[in-house]
C-alpha positions in Angstrom: 29.8 139.0 231.7 29.7 138.4 235.4 31.7 135.4 236.5 29.9 132.3 237.8 31.0 133.1 241.4 29.4 136.5 241.5 26.4 136.7 243.8 23.4 138.4 242.1 21.1 140.9 243.6 18.8 139.2 246.1 15.8 140.5 244.2 16.8 138.6 241.0 13.9 136.5 239.7 13.8 134.0 236.9 10.7 132.4 235.4 11.1 129.4 233.2 8.1 128.8 230.9 7.8 125.4 229.5 5.0 123.1 228.2 3.5 121.5 225.1 3.7 123.2 221.7 0.5 125.0 221.1 -0.4 125.4 224.8 0.2 129.1 225.0 3.9 129.5 225.9 4.3 132.5 223.6 1.3 134.3 225.1 2.8 133.7 228.6 6.2 135.1 227.6 4.6 138.1 226.0 2.6 138.8 229.1 5.8 138.6 231.2 7.6 140.9 228.8 4.7 143.5 229.3 5.4 143.1 233.0 9.0 144.2 232.5 10.6 140.8 232.4 13.6 140.4 230.1 12.3 137.5 227.9 14.1 135.0 225.6 12.3 132.2 223.9 13.9 128.8 223.1 17.1 129.4 225.1 19.4 126.4 225.0 19.5 125.0 228.5 23.3 124.9 228.5 23.3 128.7 228.3 20.9 129.3 231.2 23.5 130.3 233.8 25.4 132.5 231.3 22.1 134.2 230.4 21.4 135.0 234.0 24.9 136.4 234.5 24.7 138.5 231.4 21.3 140.0 232.1 22.0 140.8 235.7 25.5 142.3 235.1 26.1 145.5 236.9 26.4 146.8 240.5 22.7 146.6 241.1 21.6 144.0 238.5 20.9 145.4 235.1 17.6 143.6 234.8 16.6 141.6 237.9 13.5 140.0 236.3 14.0 137.4 233.6 11.9 134.8 231.8 13.0 132.1 229.4 11.0 129.7 227.2 12.4 126.2 227.2 10.6 123.3 225.5 11.0 120.3 223.2 13.1 122.4 220.8 15.9 122.1 223.3 18.3 119.2 223.1 17.2 116.2 225.2 20.3 116.4 227.3 19.7 120.1 228.1 16.2 119.3 229.3 17.5 116.5 231.5 20.1 118.8 233.1 17.6 121.7 233.7 16.7 120.6 237.3 20.4 120.7 238.3 20.9 124.0 236.5 18.0 125.5 238.5 19.3 124.1 241.7 22.7 125.8 241.1 21.0 129.1 240.4 19.0 128.8 243.6 22.2 128.2 245.6 23.4 131.5 244.3 20.3 133.3 245.7 18.3 133.5 242.5 14.6 133.1 243.0 13.1 131.0 240.2 9.7 129.6 239.2 9.0 126.9 236.6 5.6 127.2 234.9 4.4 124.3 232.8 1.6 124.8 230.3 -0.4 121.7 229.5 -3.3 121.1 227.1 -5.5 118.2 226.2 -4.6 116.3 223.0 -7.9 117.0 221.3 -7.5 120.7 221.8 -3.9 120.7 220.6 -4.9 118.9 217.4 -7.7 121.4 216.8 -5.3 124.3 217.3 -2.8 122.9 214.9 -5.6 122.3 212.4 -6.9 125.9 212.7 -3.4 127.5 212.4 -1.9 125.0 210.0 1.3 125.2 211.8 3.8 122.3 211.9 4.6 120.6 215.2 8.3 120.8 216.1 8.6 117.0 216.1 6.6 116.4 212.9 9.8 117.0 210.9 10.8 113.5 211.8 7.8 112.2 209.9 5.6 111.5 212.8 1.8 112.0 212.6 0.6 114.9 214.8 -0.9 112.6 217.5 2.3 110.7 217.8 4.4 113.9 217.8 2.3 115.2 220.8 2.7 111.9 222.6 6.5 111.9 222.1 6.6 115.6 223.3 4.8 114.7 226.5 7.3 112.0 227.2 10.3 114.2 226.6 8.9 117.0 228.8 7.8 114.7 231.6 10.9 115.6 233.7 10.0 119.3 233.6 6.3 118.9 234.3 7.3 116.7 237.3 9.3 119.5 239.0 7.1 122.5 237.9 6.0 124.9 240.5 2.8 125.6 238.6 1.1 123.4 236.0 -1.6 125.3 234.0 -4.1 123.5 231.9 -4.9 125.9 229.1 -7.3 123.7 227.3 -10.4 125.8 228.2 -8.6 129.2 228.4 -8.8 131.8 225.7 -5.9 134.2 225.1 -7.3 136.9 227.4 -7.9 134.5 230.3 -4.4 133.0 230.0 -2.9 136.5 230.1 -4.9 137.4 233.1 -3.9 134.2 234.9 -0.2 134.9 234.2 -0.5 138.5 235.3 -2.5 138.1 238.5 -2.4 134.6 239.9 1.2 133.4 239.5 3.0 135.5 242.0 3.9 138.2 239.6 1.5 140.5 241.2 2.7 143.1 243.7 -0.8 143.9 245.0 -1.2 146.9 242.7 -3.9 147.1 240.1 -3.0 145.4 236.7 -4.2 147.1 233.5 -4.8 145.4 230.1 -5.3 147.6 227.1 -6.8 145.6 224.3 -7.6 146.7 220.8 -10.3 144.9 218.8 -12.4 145.1 215.6 -16.2 145.7 216.1 -16.9 143.4 213.2 -15.6 140.5 215.3 -17.5 141.5 218.4 -16.6 143.2 221.7 -14.3 141.2 224.0 -16.5 139.5 226.6 -14.2 140.3 229.6 -14.0 144.1 229.0 -14.4 146.4 232.0 -14.4 149.6 229.9 -15.1 149.9 226.1 -14.2 152.9 224.0 -15.4 153.3 220.4 -12.8 154.9 218.1 -14.7 154.5 214.9 -15.5 158.2 214.8 -11.8 159.1 214.4 -10.0 159.6 211.1 -9.1 156.2 209.5 -5.7 155.7 207.8 -7.2 152.6 206.1 -8.1 154.9 203.2 -4.4 155.9 202.7 -2.9 153.2 200.4 0.6 153.7 202.0 -0.7 153.3 205.6 -3.3 150.5 205.0 -0.8 147.6 205.3 0.7 149.0 208.5 -0.7 149.0 212.0 -1.1 151.5 214.8 2.3 150.4 216.2 4.2 151.6 213.1 5.8 155.1 213.0 4.1 156.4 209.9 0.7 155.6 211.4 1.6 157.1 214.7 2.8 160.3 213.0 -0.5 160.4 211.0 -2.6 160.2 214.2 -0.3 162.7 216.1 -1.2 165.3 213.4 -5.0 164.8 213.9 -6.5 167.2 216.5 -9.6 164.9 217.0 -7.4 162.0 217.8 -5.4 164.0 220.3 -8.5 165.3 222.0 -10.0 161.8 222.2 -6.8 160.3 223.7 -6.6 163.1 226.3 -10.2 162.7 227.4 -10.0 158.9 227.7 -6.7 159.2 229.6 -8.2 161.8 232.0 -11.2 159.6 232.6 -9.1 156.6 233.5 -6.8 158.7 235.6 -9.8 159.9 237.6 -11.6 156.5 238.0 -9.0 153.8 238.2 -8.1 154.7 241.8 -11.7 153.9 242.7 -11.2 150.4 241.4 -8.0 150.1 243.5 -9.9 151.3 246.6 -12.4 148.5 245.9 -9.6 145.9 246.0 -9.8 145.1 242.3 -6.7 143.4 241.0 -7.2 143.6 237.2 -9.0 146.0 234.8 -9.4 145.4 231.1 -9.8 148.5 228.9 -10.9 147.7 225.4 -10.7 150.1 222.4 -12.4 149.2 219.2 -12.5 150.4 215.6 -13.6 148.9 212.3 -10.7 146.7 211.5 -8.8 146.6 214.7 -5.5 147.5 213.1 -4.9 151.3 213.2 -7.0 153.5 215.5 -7.6 151.1 218.3 -4.0 149.8 218.3 -2.6 153.3 218.3 -4.8 154.4 221.2 -4.1 151.3 223.2 -0.4 151.7 222.8 -0.4 155.4 223.7 -2.6 154.8 226.8 -0.3 152.0 227.9 2.7 154.3 227.5 1.1 156.8 229.8 0.1 154.4 232.6 3.5 152.7 232.5 5.0 155.9 233.8 3.3 155.3 237.2 2.3 151.6 237.3 4.3 148.4 237.1 1.8 146.1 235.6 0.4 147.4 232.3 -0.2 145.0 229.4 -1.3 145.4 225.8 -3.0 142.9 223.6 -4.0 143.5 220.0 -6.6 140.9 219.1 -6.7 141.3 215.4 -2.9 141.6 215.0 -2.4 138.4 217.0 
C-alpha cells in the first residue's frame, strides 16, 4: 500500500456516489464500472484514503479512476468526517466529485412497495416514511456539499444510466454506446436507436441444463459459440455497426443505444449484447451494457 504522503498520478479521479436508499445509487455505480471505474459499494468512510492509496498503487497509478458508494449504511461519524476526508484527498492532487441522488418520498415508498425490499433503517422498527425522513436528516451534510444533485424521481433506469454516462463530466467527447438486451414480450425499449431481433436464432431455453442460466454464463456462451447461425448473425451486426457508428460521431452524437431482443431476454439477447460490447471496448472507452430482464 502506498503511504499517505505519496502523491498520486495527476489524472487520478474519484467519484463518490451517495443519496437516498432506492434512488438509483447501484445503477450509477454499475454505469461507472462499465466506464472502467474501479467501484466499491458501501465503503466505510474511515477507509477512503486507504482505498485510494491501494487502488492507485504503482509507478503510474494502477487504476486512476475510482468510484465509491457511501450512504446511510456508514457510521454517522464517518459521514460527518467525509467533507474533511475529501479535502485531504484534494490537497494531494486527487480530483473528486460527489454525486448525490435524491428522490421524492412518494416515489421511494412506491419503489419499496414494488420490490418488497427493506429500508436500511427499518431494522430499528421505524415505519418506512419515518425511516426515509431520518435518512434525509443523516445525509443532509453530504447533499449540502454535493457537486451534483440528481433527482431520479421521474427517471427510468435507462435515462439514469444515460445521464451518468454523458452529462456528469465522465464524457471525453467520444461516442458512448449502450448495448441493451430485452424481451419482446415486455416491449421494445423506447429509447432505442438500433433494434436487432434475435428470436430467429437457436434458443437454449429448451435445454433443461441451460434454461436457468443467462447469456453471461460460460455454458451458454459455449453453446452459442458452437452455433454457425449465431456466429454469422453476430458478425453481420458487428460489421454493420462498425460501418455506421462513425457516421453518428460525425453528426456530433454523444450517445447511441443498441437494443437486442429475444423471447425471454435471458439468453440470446444477453449473449449478443455482451459479445458486441467486448468487441467495441477494444477501440472505445465508453461502452456500457444493460440487461433489462436480468435486472
